[in-house]
C-alpha positions as CSV (number, residue, x, y, z in Angstrom):
1,X,-1.2,-9.4,-13.3
2,X,0.5,-9.7,-16.6
3,X,-1.8,-7.0,-18.1
4,X,-0.9,-4.7,-15.3
5,X,2.8,-5.4,-15.8
6,X,2.4,-4.8,-19.6
7,X,0.8,-1.4,-18.9
8,X,3.8,-0.5,-16.6
9,X,1.6,-0.1,-13.5
10,X,3.6,-0.2,-10.3
11,X,1.3,-1.6,-7.7
12,X,3.7,-1.0,-4.7
13,X,1.8,0.7,-1.9
14,X,-1.3,1.3,-4.0
15,X,-4.8,0.8,-2.5
16,X,-6.5,-2.0,-4.6
17,X,-10.1,-3.1,-4.4
18,X,-11.3,-6.4,-5.8
19,X,-15.0,-6.4,-6.5
20,X,-16.1,-10.0,-6.0
21,X,-14.9,-12.8,-3.8
22,X,-15.3,-15.8,-6.0
23,X,-12.8,-18.6,-5.6
24,X,-12.0,-18.6,-9.3
25,X,-11.3,-14.8,-9.8
26,X,-11.9,-12.5,-6.9
27,X,-10.0,-14.2,-4.0
28,X,-7.0,-15.3,-6.1
29,X,-6.7,-11.8,-7.6
30,X,-6.7,-10.3,-4.1
31,X,-3.9,-12.6,-3.1
32,X,-1.9,-11.8,-6.2
33,X,-2.2,-8.1,-5.7
34,X,-1.1,-8.3,-2.1
35,X,1.7,-10.8,-2.7
36,X,5.4,-9.9,-2.2
37,X,6.5,-8.2,-5.4
38,X,3.1,-6.7,-6.2
39,X,2.8,-5.2,-2.7
40,X,-0.6,-3.5,-3.1
41,X,-2.9,-3.0,0.0
42,X,-6.0,-5.0,-0.9
43,X,-9.7,-4.8,0.1
44,X,-12.2,-7.3,-1.1
45,X,-15.7,-5.8,-1.7
46,X,-18.6,-8.2,-2.0
47,X,-22.4,-8.2,-1.9
48,X,-22.5,-7.6,1.8
49,X,-20.0,-4.7,1.9
50,X,-21.5,-1.6,3.3
51,X,-21.2,1.3,0.8
52,X,-19.2,-0.5,-1.8
53,X,-19.2,2.5,-4.0
54,X,-17.4,4.6,-1.4
55,X,-14.8,1.9,-0.9
56,X,-14.1,1.7,-4.6
57,X,-14.0,5.5,-5.0
58,X,-10.9,5.6,-2.7
59,X,-9.0,2.9,-4.6
60,X,-6.0,3.4,-6.9
61,X,-6.7,0.1,-8.6
62,X,-10.1,-1.5,-9.1
63,X,-10.6,-5.1,-10.3
64,X,-14.2,-5.7,-11.2
65,X,-15.2,-9.4,-11.2
66,X,-18.9,-9.4,-10.1
67,X,-20.9,-10.5,-13.1
68,X,-23.2,-7.6,-13.3
69,X,-23.2,-5.6,-16.5
70,X,-21.9,-2.1,-16.3
71,X,-22.5,-1.9,-12.5
72,X,-19.3,0.1,-11.9
73,X,-20.0,3.6,-13.1
74,X,-17.9,6.8,-13.2
75,X,-18.9,7.8,-9.7
76,X,-17.4,4.5,-8.3
77,X,-13.9,5.5,-9.6
78,X,-11.3,7.8,-8.3
79,X,-9.7,10.1,-11.0
80,X,-6.6,8.5,-12.5
81,X,-7.4,5.0,-11.1
82,X,-6.5,1.8,-12.9
83,X,-9.5,-0.4,-13.7
84,X,-9.4,-4.0,-14.7
85,X,-12.7,-5.3,-16.0
86,X,-12.9,-9.0,-15.7
87,X,-16.6,-9.2,-16.5
88,X,-18.1,-10.5,-19.7
89,X,-21.9,-10.3,-19.8
90,X,-24.4,-10.7,-22.6
91,X,-27.0,-7.9,-22.6
92,X,-30.0,-7.3,-24.7
93,X,-29.5,-4.6,-27.3
94,X,-32.3,-4.0,-29.9
95,X,-30.0,-1.6,-31.8
96,X,-27.7,-4.5,-32.8
97,X,-28.5,-6.9,-35.6
98,X,-28.2,-9.9,-33.4
99,X,-30.2,-8.3,-30.6
100,X,-27.5,-8.4,-27.9
101,X,-24.0,-7.2,-27.1
102,X,-21.2,-8.0,-24.7
103,X,-20.6,-5.7,-21.8
104,X,-18.2,-5.8,-18.9
105,X,-18.8,-5.1,-15.2
106,X,-17.5,-1.6,-15.7
107,X,-19.5,1.0,-17.7
108,X,-17.4,2.3,-20.7
109,X,-17.7,5.9,-19.6
110,X,-15.2,5.0,-16.8
111,X,-12.5,5.3,-19.4
112,X,-12.9,9.1,-19.3
113,X,-12.0,9.2,-15.6
114,X,-9.6,6.3,-15.2
115,X,-5.9,6.4,-16.1
116,X,-6.3,2.9,-17.7
117,X,-9.3,0.6,-18.3
118,X,-9.0,-2.9,-19.8
119,X,-11.3,-3.4,-22.7
120,X,-14.3,-5.7,-22.9
121,X,-14.4,-7.7,-25.1
122,X,-10.7,-8.1,-25.9
123,X,-9.0,-7.7,-22.6
124,X,-8.9,-10.2,-19.7
125,X,-10.6,-13.0,-21.7
126,X,-8.0,-13.3,-24.5
127,X,-5.2,-12.7,-21.9
128,X,-6.5,-15.7,-19.9
129,X,-6.3,-17.9,-23.0
130,X,-2.8,-16.6,-23.8
131,X,-1.6,-17.4,-20.2
132,X,-3.2,-20.9,-20.4
133,X,-1.3,-21.5,-23.6
134,X,2.0,-20.2,-22.2
135,X,1.6,-22.4,-19.1
136,X,0.8,-25.4,-21.3
137,X,3.9,-24.9,-23.4
138,X,6.0,-24.4,-20.3
139,X,4.7,-27.6,-18.8
140,X,5.4,-29.5,-22.0
141,X,9.0,-28.1,-22.2
142,X,9.6,-29.1,-18.6
143,X,8.4,-32.6,-19.3
144,X,10.9,-32.9,-22.2
145,X,8.2,-32.9,-24.9
């Protein structure tokens, strides 16, 4: 949510799709997007959703948290949509010296169609660490330490 605020994305009235229903990422993110103040209309897409691609293609905001490398391709995304890639996957890549690379749940080509795409690596992961640190400092300050 902080990344979206930083990018000046007003979620009010937008159609948001969260790909993934995990208790750690998907469901909490759906609740945050739909909460008062964010005010998006949220759909949760999961492994049993019929025609998940078509559902995503209608969304103004897509949050991908499914754990499948580069599953979300250009045809899943509406032109000008905002895409948050929560995924971090290690994939084989013989062209790299180490034999692998990191990939998100969203194919990099989506950047050409989306208005905004969070990077992988260097997006949600570091932001999560920063928010944990902020919350730790806030808790220490509230306890008088």
